[in-house]
C-alpha positions in Angstrom: 120.1 63.8 131.7 117.5 66.8 131.1 115.1 67.1 134.4 112.1 69.6 134.2 111.4 70.9 137.9 108.0 72.2 138.6 107.9 74.6 135.3 105.4 76.8 134.8 104.9 79.1 132.1 102.4 81.9 132.0 101.5 85.2 129.3 99.7 88.5 130.1 96.8 89.0 127.8 93.9 91.7 127.5 90.8 90.2 129.3 87.7 90.9 130.5 86.4 93.6 127.5 88.0 96.3 130.1 91.4 96.2 128.5 92.8 94.7 131.8 95.4 91.9 131.8 95.1 88.6 132.4 97.4 85.6 133.2 97.0 82.9 130.8 98.9 79.9 132.1 100.2 77.5 129.5 102.6 75.0 131.4 101.6 74.3 135.0 103.8 72.9 137.8 105.1 70.4 135.0 108.2 67.8 136.2 109.7 65.1 133.9 113.1 63.6 133.5 114.2 62.7 129.9 116.7 60.0 130.0 120.0 60.0 127.9 119.5 58.4 124.3 115.8 57.7 124.5 113.5 58.5 121.9 110.1 60.8 123.1 107.1 61.7 121.3 105.0 64.5 122.7 101.4 64.7 121.8 98.1 66.0 122.4 95.2 68.8 121.5 96.1 72.0 119.7 96.8 74.6 122.6 97.4 72.1 124.9 101.3 73.3 125.0 103.2 70.9 123.0 105.4 73.5 121.5 105.3 75.7 124.2 106.9 72.8 126.4 109.7 72.3 123.5 110.4 75.9 123.5 110.9 76.0 127.2 113.4 73.6 127.2 115.1 75.6 124.1 115.2 78.6 125.8 113.0 80.6 123.3 110.3 80.7 125.6 111.4 82.0 129.2 110.1 79.9 132.4 107.6 81.8 134.5 108.8 79.3 137.7 110.6 76.2 137.7 113.9 74.9 136.8 115.4 73.1 134.0 118.8 70.8 134.6 121.1 69.5 132.0 123.7 67.1 132.9 122.9 68.3 136.2 123.5 71.9 135.8 120.8 74.1 135.9 120.3 75.9 132.5 117.1 77.8 133.3 118.7 81.1 132.6 120.8 80.0 130.0 120.1 81.7 126.2 119.4 80.0 123.3 122.9 80.1 121.8 124.5 78.6 125.2 122.0 75.9 125.3 122.8 74.9 122.0 126.5 75.0 122.6 125.6 72.4 125.5 124.4 70.0 122.9 120.7 70.8 123.1 119.1 72.0 119.3 115.5 72.6 117.8 114.0 71.6 114.7 111.3 74.1 113.9 107.7 73.3 112.4 108.6 76.0 109.7 111.9 76.2 108.9 113.1 79.6 108.1 114.3 80.7 104.5 117.0 82.9 103.9 117.1 84.8 100.6 120.8 84.7 99.1 121.9 82.0 101.5 123.0 78.3 100.1 122.8 75.4 101.9 126.3 74.8 102.1 126.4 78.1 104.4 123.8 76.8 106.5 125.6 73.4 106.9 129.0 75.1 107.0 128.1 76.9 110.2 126.2 74.1 111.8 129.2 71.5 111.0 131.7 74.3 112.2 133.7 73.2 109.0 133.6 73.4 105.2 135.5 70.4 104.5 133.4 69.2 101.1 133.6 65.3 102.5 132.4 66.1 105.7 129.2 67.9 104.0 128.6 65.3 101.8 128.6 62.4 104.9 126.1 65.0 106.5 123.9 65.4 103.3 123.7 61.7 102.7 122.7 60.9 106.0 119.4 62.5 105.2 118.8 60.8 101.9 120.4 63.8 99.7 122.3 62.2 97.2 123.4 64.8 94.7 126.2 67.4 96.3 124.6 70.1 93.8 121.9 70.6 96.2 124.5 71.9 98.7 124.4 74.8 96.3 120.8 75.6 96.4 119.3 79.0 98.1 117.4 78.5 101.3 114.4 80.7 99.5 110.9 80.1 98.9 111.5 78.1 95.9 112.4 75.1 97.7 109.5 72.5 98.1 108.5 71.6 102.1 110.5 68.7 101.5 113.7 69.8 100.6 113.4 72.7 103.3 112.7 70.0 105.7 115.9 68.2 104.8 117.7 71.2 105.1 116.7 71.6 108.5 117.3 67.9 109.2 120.5 68.2 108.0 121.4 71.2 109.8 120.5 69.7 113.4 122.4 66.5 112.9 125.5 68.7 111.9 125.7 69.7 115.6 125.6 66.3 116.7 123.2 67.0 119.5 123.1 65.2 123.0 119.8 66.5 122.6 117.2 67.3 119.4 114.0 68.5 119.8 111.9 68.6 116.5 108.5 70.5 116.4 106.1 68.8 114.2 108.7 67.7 111.4 106.3 66.5 109.4 104.8 69.7 108.2 104.5 70.5 104.7 105.9 67.1 103.6 104.3 64.2 102.0 103.2 61.2 103.3 106.1 58.9 101.6 108.4 61.0 103.4 107.7 60.5 106.7 108.6 56.8 107.0 111.9 57.5 106.0 112.4 61.0 107.9 111.1 58.5 111.4 114.2 55.7 110.3 116.6 58.8 110.0 115.6 60.1 113.4 115.9 56.8 115.1 119.2 55.8 113.5 120.7 59.4 114.3 118.9 58.4 118.5 120.4 54.6 118.3 124.1 55.4 116.8 125.2 58.6 118.2 122.9 58.0 121.5 120.9 61.1 120.8 118.2 62.3 123.1 115.1 62.7 120.5 112.3 64.9 121.7 109.6 64.8 118.5 106.2 67.1 118.8 103.7 65.1 116.7 100.3 64.0 115.9 101.6 61.6 113.7 101.1 57.6 114.6 104.5 56.9 112.7 106.4 59.4 115.3 104.2 58.0 118.2 104.6 54.5 117.5 108.5 55.1 117.1 109.1 56.5 120.4 110.0 54.8 123.3 107.8 57.0 125.7 105.0 59.0 124.4 104.1 61.8 126.6 100.2 63.2 126.3 100.0 66.9 126.8 96.7 68.1 128.4 96.0 71.8 129.6 99.5 72.1 130.0 100.3 68.9 132.3 101.4 65.8 131.4 98.1 63.6 131.4 99.8 60.2 130.6 103.3 58.7 129.9 104.4 55.5 128.7 103.7 53.6 125.4 100.7 54.1 122.6 99.4 51.1 123.6 98.4 52.7 126.6 97.9 56.2 125.7 95.5 54.7 122.7 92.2 54.5 125.2 92.8 57.9 126.4 93.2 59.1 123.1 89.9 57.6 121.7 87.8 58.5 125.0 86.1 61.1 123.5 84.4 62.2 126.4 87.8 64.0 127.3 87.9 65.7 124.0 87.8 69.3 124.0 89.4 69.5 120.4 88.1 68.7 117.0 91.0 66.7 115.9 90.3 64.0 118.0 87.0 64.2 118.3 86.6 64.0 114.3 86.4 60.1 113.6 88.4 60.4 110.5 91.4 62.1 111.8 91.7 60.3 114.9 91.7 57.4 112.7 95.0 58.5 110.6 96.5 60.1 113.3 96.4 57.8 116.1 94.9 54.1 115.5 
């Protein structure tokens, strides 16, 4: 359904102390196929390439090499807009805020309709009870939880075939995570949405049908959380503080 075939991504950086440019490879010759209607969690250390991988799928970053196929068609050269029209939608870790723009404005654009009943049905799916919330301005006055609900609603309004969420628990309280996981699982099952979540949070890892562990730009493991735990707990392979600190490791992975 969504096939990544030998994809790589390199950036140009200054290196060597002599202002000479150097290549840094973030994604290394990675191949994987995301099956239709399944829930995937992508995890791994900071800097391993998780978000870069998600952005390559969406077209935010351009492939250095390799190809991406969606429903049998090569989308490697398609723009973000073209991929969105094809059914791939992206939720950012830090959603944008728009001074002077209301939630109603954004949701109407995403849904392709300003019908009050349709908008009401969408916001109810993300746990917003009051329609007055539609008239909130999407600015810095919103809480982390409010802005996340707005972004979730705009993603869901597109009825995506593939929904990508980059660390959706960022900036929200612990009590919101459970309902968010339930929402994404419900959307996955009821609408057969292929759901890809980039996260360190155990709740998302447990909810996934398949977990991908990314290390050094490659897939180090693909399977369920139970199979990944020995890898995550093996401190000999940790080169990053989040997993090597027992307290954080326990919170995120056990």
